[in-house]
C-alpha positions as CSV (number, residue, x, y, z in Angstrom):
1,M,36.8,94.2,-24.6
2,T,36.9,91.9,-22.6
3,E,37.2,92.8,-18.2
4,L,38.2,92.0,-15.3
5,I,35.5,89.6,-13.3
6,E,35.9,90.7,-9.4
7,T,34.8,88.7,-6.8
8,V,35.1,89.4,-2.6
9,G,35.3,87.3,0.7
10,E,35.7,87.6,4.2
11,E,37.3,84.2,6.2
12,C,38.7,83.7,9.5
13,G,39.7,87.6,9.7
14,I,40.7,87.6,6.5
15,Y,39.0,89.1,3.5
16,V,40.3,88.5,0.1
17,R,39.4,90.3,-3.1
18,S,39.6,87.6,-5.7
19,I,40.1,89.6,-9.4
20,F,39.8,87.1,-13.1
21,L,41.6,88.2,-15.6
22,P,40.3,86.1,-18.6
23,A,42.7,87.3,-21.5
24,P,46.1,88.9,-21.6
25,E,46.7,92.7,-21.8
26,I,43.5,93.5,-19.3
27,K,44.7,95.8,-16.6
28,V,43.9,95.8,-12.9
29,P,43.7,100.1,-12.7
30,Q,46.2,102.1,-10.8
31,H,44.6,102.6,-7.3
32,V,46.0,102.9,-3.6
33,H,44.9,101.9,-0.4
34,D,45.6,103.1,3.4
35,H,47.0,99.9,4.6
36,D,49.9,97.7,3.3
37,H,48.8,94.1,1.4
38,A,49.6,91.2,-0.3
39,T,48.8,90.3,-3.6
40,Y,49.1,86.5,-4.1
41,V,48.8,85.2,-8.3
42,G,47.3,82.6,-8.3
43,N,46.9,81.3,-11.6
44,G,49.6,83.0,-14.9
45,S,50.9,85.9,-14.4
46,V,51.1,89.7,-14.7
47,R,53.4,92.7,-14.6
48,V,53.3,95.2,-11.9
49,W,53.6,98.5,-11.5
50,I,54.4,100.5,-8.2
51,D,53.8,104.2,-7.7
52,G,54.0,104.5,-11.8
53,I,57.4,102.6,-12.0
54,F,58.0,99.5,-13.2
55,L,58.3,96.2,-10.5
56,G,58.5,93.2,-12.3
57,D,56.6,90.1,-13.8
58,Y,55.5,87.7,-11.7
59,K,54.3,84.2,-11.9
60,A,51.6,82.0,-10.1
61,G,52.7,81.3,-6.9
62,S,54.3,84.1,-6.4
63,L,53.6,86.7,-3.7
64,I,53.9,90.6,-4.0
65,P,54.2,92.9,-1.0
66,V,51.7,95.5,-1.4
67,T,52.8,98.8,1.1
68,A,50.2,100.7,2.3
69,G,50.0,104.6,0.3
70,R,51.6,103.5,-2.4
71,Y,49.9,103.2,-6.0
72,H,49.8,100.3,-8.1
73,E,48.7,98.2,-10.5
74,F,48.9,94.4,-12.8
75,M,48.2,93.6,-16.2
76,S,47.7,90.1,-17.0
77,L,50.5,88.3,-19.3
78,E,48.6,85.3,-20.4
79,A,45.0,84.8,-20.4
80,D,42.7,82.5,-17.4
81,T,45.1,84.7,-15.1
82,R,44.0,84.7,-11.4
83,L,44.8,87.5,-8.7
84,A,44.0,87.6,-4.7
85,C,44.9,91.1,-3.3
86,I,44.8,89.6,1.1
87,H,44.3,92.0,3.5
88,D,43.1,91.9,7.6
89,V,39.9,92.7,8.9
90,Q,40.8,95.8,10.2
91,S,41.2,97.3,6.8
92,A,38.8,95.5,4.7
93,E,36.5,98.4,5.2
94,S,38.8,101.1,3.6
95,A,39.4,98.2,0.8
96,K,36.4,97.6,-0.2
97,K,35.6,101.5,-0.8
98,V,38.8,101.3,-3.9
99,P,36.3,100.2,-7.1
100,L,38.6,98.7,-9.7
101,E,37.1,99.6,-12.8
């Protein structure tokens, strides 16, 4: 089974969780944060659900806002999809506590 590959970084007051999905139909499991953030689709495309409701399909270059307290999950629609979840540093500590696997 192919799994997602995750890296994290913190620079210039911004915390970024980068998620690489090497094949289609890999899911970033449903999870929730206690703060607003945005997910950027850097490559490929994803299907998105928020609170279990289908939100849509997003291609590279899209920015997906996620409001605090909303459960969200993603599924890659093509190989070599990359997401970047972007948080401000004040929310980074709680973001680091949310496992994706």
